[in-house]
C-alpha positions, 0 to 999 in steps of 0.5 A: 461535497462536490457534485461533480468530479472530473479526471482527464489523464495522459500517458507515452511509454516507449519500449526498447529492445537493448541487448539480445538478452535486455528489454526495457521500458519507461512510462510518463503518466499524468493526470488532472481532477476537477470538479464543479463548485463545492457545496456547503451544508445549510443550517437546516436542511440541503446544500447550497452550491458555492461559488466563491469558497475564498468568502463562503467558508470558514479559513479552518474547514476541511475539505475531502482529498477524493473530492479535491482537484488533485495533480498526479505525475508518474514515472516507471521504468521497467526491465527484463533481462534473460542471459541463457534459458533457464535465468530471467530477472524483471526490474522495476523503479517507480515514482509519483506525485499527488498534490491537492488543491483545496480552498484551505491549507488543510488535510491532505496537501501532497502525497509522493510514491517510490517503488523499488523491485526485482523479481527472479525465475531459475530454471533448476531442470526441466520440473523445477523452478526457483523463485524469488523476489525482493521489494522497498517502497516508501509512501508519504503524505503531508496533510494538517490539522487547523490550530494543530499538527503538521504532519508527514506520515510515511510509510516504508515497505520491505518484503523478501521471498523465495519459492520453488515448484516442482513434479517429482512425477507426471501426476505429483506436483509440489512447492512452497513459498516463504516470504518476509514483509516489514512495515513501518510507519512514522509520524514526523509531527510539527505544529502550525502557526495557530496551534495552541499552547497545550498543543506545544505542550503536548508535543514537547512532552510526547514527542508526538504519536509513536510510530507502528511496525508491521512484522509478517513471516509465511511459510506455504506449502502445496502439492497437487495429486492427478489422480485421473484424467479427470480428479485432481486432490490438492493440500494446503498448509500455512504457517505465519507469525506477525507482529504488530504494535498498532497503539490505535487498539490499545496503548501501555496497556489501555485497550481502546474503548468505543462510545459504549465503553466496549473495549477491544485489545491487540496482541502483539505477537500473533501466529496463525496455521490452517491446512486445507484439503480439495477435491477437484472433479473435470468434467 
């Protein structure tokens, strides 16, 4: 642990009108986090401040990344294109890295992030609008365990959605969205120098931890009706289907078991329906 951490950040942002229909911006940012000396737990009670971590701690000690020295660097590009009064598109590209410095080479060492997205709106008429979006992102965390695995945990997320809103009458507003999310987490494992033969045999036999997949398809519908100038009644309908094979809750038919032998299993395929009605009175 540490008594204090401090972080200093800087950023610079540039906006430019490229043409009558396109504007863009670029943002660069960075920050540096450090802190006071590390604290070492005593054999009895309390902690002792350590001035030289290289001699005070074991070479296999694990340090929390939330308290470690960290260097963060990010870049973000944004563009807005509006070719006419009906259509507008926004584009985003973002990337960044985090590098952690700790007294040992274990636990979380560095991360990186990439994200690309596009959002759009289209005015079908004065009363009806169409919206859509799509995005792709990837996050990687590199970490190491003493006498064990060196692991890159990589999560890739792809999502898309389509929606429509409109006012059939002056008092009635309706709309809906259809969205899809596909997320896959992969463990890329190797062994560090001091890993034992049992770890090597286990990795060779299993190929490492299996991937985790999460998929969700959701349909959301809503409607609002103005009863009078003070009263509004609304309704919402949500239907979602989910696939999740997170093996933390069970693997090959064997459920997760807690310390008291309580077990918990997860149904990989699930669905949910929600219906809600609201009444609003304004005064």
